Each structure stands twice: as C-alpha cells, then as structure tokens.
C-alpha positions in Angstrom: 1.3 -7.0 -9.6 1.9 -3.3 -9.4 4.6 -1.8 -7.1 3.7 1.6 -5.6 6.5 3.6 -4.1 5.5 5.7 -1.2 7.7 8.6 0.1 7.4 10.8 3.2 5.9 13.5 0.9 3.3 11.2 -0.8 -0.2 12.5 -0.1 -2.1 9.5 1.6 -5.3 10.2 -0.3 -3.6 10.1 -3.7 -1.8 6.9 -2.7 -5.1 5.5 -1.5 -6.8 6.3 -4.9 -4.0 4.5 -6.8 -4.1 1.6 -4.3 -7.8 1.2 -4.6 -7.8 1.3 -8.4 -5.0 -1.2 -8.6 -6.6 -3.6 -6.1 -9.9 -3.5 -8.0 -8.0 -4.3 -11.2 -5.4 -6.9 -10.0 -6.5 -7.9 -6.5 -3.0 -7.3 -5.0 -0.5 -4.4 -4.8 2.9 -4.0 -3.2 3.7 -0.8 -1.4 7.4 0.1 -0.9 8.5 2.6 1.7 11.9 3.7 3.0 11.9 5.3 6.4 9.4 5.8 9.2 7.7 8.9 7.6 7.2 7.0 4.3 5.8 4.0 6.1 3.5 6.3 8.0 2.1 7.7 4.7 1.7 4.1 3.4 -0.3 3.0 6.5 -2.5 6.1 6.3 -3.2 5.2 2.6 -4.2 1.7 3.5 -6.6 3.0 6.2 -8.2 5.4 3.6 -8.4 2.5 1.1 -10.3 0.4 3.6 -12.9 3.2 3.9 -13.2 3.4 0.1 -13.8 -0.4 -0.2 -16.1 -0.9 2.9 -19.2 0.2 1.0 -18.6 -2.6 -1.5 -18.2 -5.3 1.1 -14.5 -5.6 0.6 -11.5 -5.2 2.9 -7.7 -5.7 2.6 -5.2 -7.9 4.2 -1.5 -6.7 4.6 1.7 -8.7 4.8 4.8 -6.5 5.6 8.4 -7.6 4.9 11.9 -6.1 4.8 13.7 -5.8 1.5 17.1 -4.4 0.6 17.1 -2.0 -2.3 19.7 0.2 -3.9 19.2 4.0 -3.9 21.9 6.2 -5.4 24.5 3.4 -5.1 23.7 2.8 -1.4 21.9 -0.2 -0.1 18.9 0.7 2.0 16.3 -1.3 3.9 12.8 -0.8 2.6 9.5 -2.1 4.0 7.4 -3.8 1.3 3.8 -4.3 2.2 1.7 -6.7 0.2 -1.9 -5.5 0.2 -4.5 -8.0 -1.0 -8.1 -7.4 -1.7 -10.5 -9.7 0.2 -14.3 -10.1 0.2 -15.9 -9.7 3.6 -19.2 -11.2 2.5 -21.0 -8.0 3.5 -22.3 -5.2 1.2 
C-alpha cells in the first residue's frame, strides 16, 4: 500500500490525482499529514477524489488514526488516513 505525504503546501488537485491513480491500482492508500493545514489539504484531496470516482460508480471510505513520527529528530503526531476504494453498485 502506498503512503502519500500531504503538507500544508500540497495542491489538493495534485494529491487527488495521485490518490485516484493509486486507489485504482491498489484499492487502498494511506495519507499522512502533520498539522491542521496539512490535514485540510488531505481532506480536500479526498473530496476531489470522490468526484473523480463518482462517474465510475465508485466511492471511498476513510479511517483516520494518530501516529507518532520523527521529523528532524523530533517526535511529532501525524494523522494517517487510510483511504479505501469501494464499489457503490451504481455507474
């Protein structure tokens, strides 16, 4: 499963493109964000991805979780969001 790191400067449309491609290939992707602004960009990307997939009768389910990661020798709390592709049965 691919891990996509999202920062506060990540363009949501670009993240959505990568997220959509990875979901179609693997069925699940994990987004990692540190800070409120980064999480905001990740959520926007998930919303855009839902729009990309709607015409194919697909949707996503998300499972957020906290994770401790190390950045520059400092432990930070990240939010890891598991995004899973699911079929809605509509097309």
